[in-house]
C-alpha positions as CSV (number, residue, x, y, z in Angstrom):
1,M,-30.7,-38.0,2.5
2,A,-32.0,-37.3,5.9
3,V,-33.0,-33.6,6.7
4,A,-31.2,-32.1,9.7
5,G,-33.4,-32.0,12.7
6,V,-36.1,-34.3,11.3
7,R,-36.5,-37.5,13.2
8,D,-37.3,-39.8,10.3
9,E,-35.6,-43.1,11.2
10,I,-35.2,-45.9,13.7
11,L,-31.4,-46.3,14.3
12,V,-30.3,-49.8,15.2
13,G,-26.8,-50.8,16.6
14,V,-25.7,-54.1,15.0
15,D,-23.1,-56.2,16.9
16,P,-21.6,-59.0,14.9
17,K,-20.9,-60.9,18.1
18,D,-24.6,-60.9,19.1
19,S,-27.8,-62.4,17.7
20,F,-29.3,-59.1,16.5
21,R,-32.7,-60.5,15.2
22,P,-34.6,-59.6,18.5
23,A,-33.5,-55.9,18.2
24,L,-34.2,-56.0,14.4
25,T,-37.7,-57.4,15.1
26,W,-38.5,-54.5,17.5
27,A,-37.0,-51.9,15.2
28,A,-38.8,-53.2,12.1
29,R,-42.3,-53.0,13.8
30,A,-41.5,-49.6,15.3
31,A,-40.5,-48.2,11.9
32,S,-43.6,-49.7,10.2
33,L,-46.0,-48.3,12.8
34,R,-44.3,-44.9,12.5
35,G,-43.9,-44.8,8.8
36,V,-40.1,-44.1,9.0
37,A,-37.0,-45.8,7.8
38,V,-34.6,-48.2,9.6
39,R,-30.9,-47.4,9.6
40,L,-28.5,-50.1,10.6
41,L,-25.2,-49.0,12.1
42,L,-22.1,-51.0,13.0
43,S,-19.0,-49.3,14.3
44,L,-15.6,-50.9,14.7
45,P,-13.7,-49.8,17.9
46,P,-10.1,-48.6,17.0
47,L,-7.3,-51.1,17.2
48,H,-4.1,-50.0,18.9
49,S,-0.7,-50.7,17.1
50,T,2.2,-52.2,18.9
51,H,5.9,-52.7,17.8
52,H,5.2,-56.4,17.5
53,V,1.8,-56.6,15.7
54,D,0.5,-55.0,12.5
55,V,-3.2,-54.3,13.1
56,Q,-4.1,-53.5,9.6
57,P,-4.8,-57.0,8.4
58,H,-6.9,-57.6,11.6
59,H,-8.8,-54.4,11.0
60,E,-9.6,-55.4,7.4
61,A,-10.8,-58.7,8.6
62,L,-13.1,-57.0,11.1
63,R,-14.5,-54.7,8.3
64,M,-15.3,-57.7,6.2
65,E,-17.0,-59.3,9.1
66,G,-18.9,-56.1,9.8
67,E,-20.0,-55.8,6.2
68,K,-21.3,-59.4,6.2
69,A,-23.2,-58.8,9.5
70,L,-24.8,-55.6,8.1
71,S,-25.8,-57.4,4.9
72,A,-27.4,-60.1,6.9
73,A,-29.2,-57.5,9.1
74,V,-30.5,-55.7,6.0
75,E,-32.0,-58.9,4.6
76,T,-33.6,-59.8,7.9
77,T,-35.2,-56.4,8.4
78,K,-36.5,-56.3,4.8
79,A,-38.0,-59.8,5.5
80,L,-39.6,-58.6,8.7
81,A,-40.9,-55.3,7.3
82,P,-41.1,-55.2,3.5
83,D,-42.8,-51.8,3.6
84,V,-39.9,-50.2,5.5
85,A,-36.9,-48.6,3.7
86,V,-33.6,-49.9,5.1
87,T,-30.1,-48.6,4.8
88,A,-26.9,-49.7,6.5
89,V,-23.5,-48.0,7.4
90,L,-20.3,-49.1,8.7
91,F,-18.2,-46.7,10.8
92,D,-14.8,-46.7,12.5
93,G,-15.0,-45.4,16.0
94,M,-16.3,-46.2,19.5
95,P,-19.7,-47.8,19.1
96,A,-21.6,-46.0,21.8
97,A,-20.1,-42.6,20.8
98,V,-20.9,-43.2,17.2
99,L,-24.6,-44.3,17.9
100,C,-25.2,-41.3,20.0
101,Q,-23.7,-39.0,17.4
102,E,-25.6,-40.5,14.6
103,A,-28.9,-40.4,16.6
104,Q,-28.6,-36.7,17.4
105,G,-31.6,-34.9,15.9
106,R,-32.5,-37.5,13.4
107,A,-33.5,-40.8,15.3
108,R,-36.9,-41.4,16.7
109,L,-35.5,-44.3,18.6
110,V,-32.2,-46.1,19.1
111,V,-32.6,-49.9,19.4
112,V,-29.7,-52.1,20.7
113,G,-29.4,-55.6,21.7
114,S,-28.1,-56.8,25.0
115,R,-25.5,-59.4,25.8
116,R,-26.0,-58.8,29.5
117,L,-22.4,-57.8,30.1
118,T,-21.1,-57.7,33.7
119,R,-20.7,-54.3,35.3
120,P,-16.8,-54.3,34.8
121,E,-17.4,-55.3,31.2
122,E,-19.8,-52.4,30.7
123,V,-17.2,-49.9,31.9
124,F,-14.1,-51.4,30.3
125,S,-15.2,-53.1,27.1
126,A,-14.7,-51.0,24.0
127,G,-17.8,-52.6,22.4
128,S,-20.2,-51.9,25.3
129,V,-23.1,-49.8,24.2
130,V,-26.2,-50.5,26.4
131,V,-25.3,-48.3,29.4
132,P,-23.6,-45.4,27.7
133,V,-26.1,-45.2,24.8
134,S,-29.0,-45.4,27.3
135,A,-27.3,-42.7,29.3
136,R,-26.5,-40.2,26.6
137,A,-28.8,-40.6,23.5
138,D,-31.0,-37.6,22.8
139,C,-33.9,-39.9,22.1
140,P,-35.6,-43.0,23.7
141,V,-33.4,-46.0,23.7
142,V,-34.8,-49.6,23.4
143,V,-32.7,-52.4,24.8
144,V,-33.8,-55.8,23.7
145,R,-32.7,-59.1,25.2
146,E,-31.0,-61.8,23.3
147,A,-33.8,-64.2,23.7
148,G,-37.1,-63.6,22.1
149,H,-40.0,-62.3,24.5
150,A,-43.6,-63.1,24.2
151,G,-45.8,-60.6,26.0
152,Q,-49.3,-61.2,27.3
153,T,-52.5,-60.9,25.3
154,P,-53.8,-58.3,25.1
155,P,-50.4,-56.5,25.0
156,R,-49.4,-54.2,27.9
157,L,-46.6,-51.8,28.6
158,V,-45.4,-51.1,32.1
159,V,-44.0,-47.7,33.0
160,G,-42.3,-46.7,36.2
161,V,-43.3,-43.4,37.8
162,D,-41.6,-41.5,40.6
163,G,-42.7,-37.9,40.2
164,S,-39.5,-36.8,38.3
165,S,-39.8,-34.9,35.0
166,S,-37.9,-37.9,33.4
167,S,-40.6,-40.3,34.6
168,R,-43.4,-38.0,33.2
169,S,-41.5,-38.2,29.9
170,A,-41.6,-41.9,30.2
171,V,-45.4,-42.0,30.8
172,D,-46.0,-39.8,27.7
173,F,-43.8,-42.2,25.6
174,A,-45.5,-45.3,27.0
175,V,-49.0,-44.0,26.3
176,Q,-48.1,-43.0,22.7
177,E,-46.3,-46.3,22.0
178,A,-49.3,-48.2,23.4
179,G,-51.6,-46.3,21.0
180,L,-49.4,-47.4,18.1
181,R,-49.4,-51.0,19.2
182,G,-52.9,-51.4,20.4
183,A,-51.7,-52.0,24.0
184,T,-52.6,-50.9,27.4
185,V,-50.3,-49.1,30.0
186,H,-49.8,-50.0,33.6
187,A,-48.3,-47.1,35.4
188,V,-46.5,-48.3,38.6
189,W,-45.1,-46.2,41.4
190,V,-42.8,-48.2,43.7
191,W,-42.3,-46.8,47.2
192,P,-39.0,-48.3,48.6
193,E,-39.5,-50.2,51.9
194,H,-36.7,-48.4,53.6
195,V,-38.2,-45.0,53.0
196,A,-40.6,-44.2,55.9
197,W,-43.3,-41.6,55.9
198,P,-42.0,-38.6,57.9
199,T,-42.8,-38.6,61.6
200,G,-45.7,-36.3,62.5
201,L,-47.2,-36.3,59.1
202,G,-49.3,-39.4,59.4
203,D,-48.9,-43.2,59.2
204,E,-47.7,-45.3,56.3
205,R,-51.3,-45.4,54.9
206,A,-51.1,-41.7,54.5
207,G,-47.9,-42.0,52.6
208,L,-49.5,-44.6,50.2
209,L,-52.5,-42.3,49.7
210,E,-50.1,-39.5,48.9
211,R,-48.3,-41.6,46.3
212,H,-51.6,-42.7,44.8
213,R,-52.4,-39.1,44.4
214,L,-49.1,-38.2,42.9
215,L,-49.4,-41.1,40.4
216,A,-52.8,-40.0,39.4
217,E,-51.5,-36.5,38.9
218,T,-48.8,-37.8,36.6
219,V,-51.2,-39.7,34.3
220,A,-53.9,-37.1,34.5
221,G,-55.1,-35.9,31.0
222,L,-53.4,-38.7,29.1
223,G,-56.6,-40.8,29.0
224,E,-58.5,-37.9,27.5
225,R,-55.7,-37.3,24.9
226,H,-55.5,-41.0,24.1
227,P,-59.0,-42.4,24.6
228,D,-58.0,-45.6,22.8
229,V,-55.4,-46.5,25.3
230,G,-56.4,-48.1,28.7
231,I,-54.3,-46.9,31.6
232,T,-54.3,-48.6,34.9
233,Q,-52.4,-47.4,38.1
234,E,-50.7,-49.3,41.0
235,V,-48.6,-48.2,43.9
236,L,-46.3,-51.0,45.4
237,R,-44.1,-51.2,48.3
238,G,-40.6,-52.8,47.9
239,H,-37.5,-52.6,45.9
240,P,-38.2,-50.5,42.7
241,V,-36.0,-52.7,40.3
242,E,-37.4,-56.0,41.7
243,E,-41.1,-54.8,41.6
244,L,-40.9,-53.2,38.2
245,A,-39.2,-56.3,36.8
246,R,-41.8,-58.5,38.4
247,V,-44.9,-56.7,37.1
248,S,-43.3,-56.3,33.6
249,A,-42.4,-59.9,33.3
250,T,-45.3,-60.5,30.7
251,A,-45.2,-57.0,29.2
252,Q,-44.1,-56.0,25.8
253,A,-41.7,-53.6,27.4
254,V,-40.9,-51.8,30.6
255,V,-40.5,-48.0,30.2
256,A,-38.5,-45.9,32.6
257,G,-37.2,-42.3,32.7
258,R,-33.4,-42.0,32.3
259,H,-32.8,-40.1,35.7
260,G,-35.1,-41.1,38.6
261,R,-34.9,-40.1,42.2
262,G,-33.1,-43.2,43.4
263,G,-29.5,-42.2,42.9
264,Y,-27.1,-42.5,40.1
265,S,-24.4,-44.8,38.8
266,G,-21.0,-43.8,37.6
267,M,-22.4,-43.8,34.0
268,R,-24.9,-41.0,35.0
269,L,-27.8,-43.4,34.5
270,G,-30.6,-43.6,37.0
271,S,-29.9,-46.6,39.4
272,V,-33.4,-48.1,38.8
273,V,-32.9,-47.9,35.0
274,H,-29.4,-49.5,35.5
275,G,-30.9,-52.3,37.6
276,L,-33.8,-53.0,35.0
277,L,-31.2,-53.4,32.2
278,H,-29.8,-56.3,34.1
279,R,-33.0,-57.7,35.7
280,A,-36.0,-57.1,33.3
281,E,-37.2,-60.0,31.3
282,C,-38.6,-57.9,28.6
283,P,-37.3,-55.1,26.4
284,V,-36.4,-51.9,28.5
285,V,-37.1,-48.4,27.0
286,V,-35.1,-45.6,28.6
287,V,-36.6,-42.2,28.0
288,P,-34.7,-38.9,28.5
289,S,-36.5,-35.8,29.9
290,A,-38.4,-33.7,27.3
């Protein structure tokens, strides 16, 4: 039994309608690297009765389907990481709410797959988990695409930086994760093209130099604390989502703070993160502020 307040597991959301192997592959390795367990969770959204339809047989059929999916996920995870303890649990409830509740205070990471739902599906689908869990979980959330992703060699993580406390937490996570994976970190600050350097304070070059300074300030000290992790820095001009997606195309993951400075969506998720969930060609790690 897990001890309250001890983060001793990787929590994985299992979707019987999805190919969950990519998410399990990430979770199994993350658990093995950290020496923690994997807990697989599948939650069935409530069914609404009507005067014409008895939902109980349908609910029982969904439970059987869920139990079958969890059993397959357990076997897959054990095959991927024989050294990792694996448990599974089937809940009734809204999947996103249950995942966030079960992660509270006990999960190191939440890992979910992505079916790339449209924005209306994200808002109105009872089974949508990616955006609400990324926006509300109290630990980092890893969103893994359906298709497998092969990163470059040597492995690299890309992290977006904008000076916010959330992005500083993202940098800390990226460096620690890179240390576990034997990877390097590429820290990127994207200065939107529509944002001009204030009149009277210098030209655009001065603005870029200032962002180089702020970026260096954000990663300062991490190299000394993690001497085994190579850290590179880059300031780019363009659309933050497009540029981060482009530079992370061959990365093992792109890491971003939950709330940046670029505005918010209706789900209280930073607009850059929301865009990356749709555009990135690699796993996306969403990190809350410390």
